[in-house]
C-alpha angles and dihedrals in degrees: 000000000000115000115208119196109194133204101012107175112231098163114044094182094059096024092236117170140193137201118226123203115200118197124228090228107028121204092200097251131103136214124202116202124204114201124222132226106132093277086284104079143008133095139211088241089074094056104068092120090059092050093047095046098053094037088055086057091055102266127131101232127203124189114184131187122228136195116281135218144281089031089047119029134192128346094014097096092049092046090052094048093049090046089054091053089054091047092047093052090050094046128101093249111123115240139113107273089208092058107064123138127193126215125181138174122214108323086003086065089053090053097047091050090051090051091048089057087062099038108025090230117159108260140195120196123194107201095333117186098248114162110020095142092069091039091057091051089053096046105048092138096051111112114223117232136159091217108017093177092062101028100040103019093240119161105175109097092218093053091047090051092048092050093051092043090056091044099054093045094050088045088059099033102045094190104037096192117154089255094051093046093048090053091068101021109118096215091053091046096045113123140156089272093077116113126230106304139196118193126196123194131161118239094244115014147119092286108064113241087219089074093057091046091051090050092050092047094053092043089055091057088054092048092236128155101251124145132184126212112194110210116213116245135012105299119133124219108299090025088078098038093127090053095049104038100082098045089044091053091046090052093053092044089057096044102039106030 
């Protein structure tokens, strides 16, 4: 039986909490999941199915919260996620500190990849935001809006996506200059330190496929183990959870067991 311990405080200053899922038959490895939500929304409380699924497969699963924009801007969310990793490794939970996997959805995928660049941990990203610096340079005329259909009267799904994409990034990066974007842009940060990586991205979704392709291209020049699974359709991140769960589990089974 899976035991879930909710709302464990790992950051007293910011009152940040995490949920921990302990498997009935542990395999000794751990997976940390970073939720999505454009750095402006989302909560660990919505991710019980992730915790249950991987704990049922034997993994100790941790799902932390992090500070959200606009109250907390870049790089606050990344700082919080990395701080949780440090806390988790220093905790009393029983798992092999050399067998940690990272899984993230949407901007959570961006964050886990950034953490992997520091730790070398195996990582899976579902629709991570991967090359927004180049995207901004190509979309100077796009008007940012949280709800472009209502606020701007847009009807084309691609235009609505582009407007929201620009909104949530500028909501997190208050001064989206090329320098500030490059400082947190995964393609710019990519180095030979990254661990084995599996990317998922739908063929035509909120997160441009071009970002994943740019990440793969640069990773190839570094001779790193990075693979891309293109998901049919338009679903973003958690929209294709059922499609991605089994290959994600297989990836972690190979890398961590």
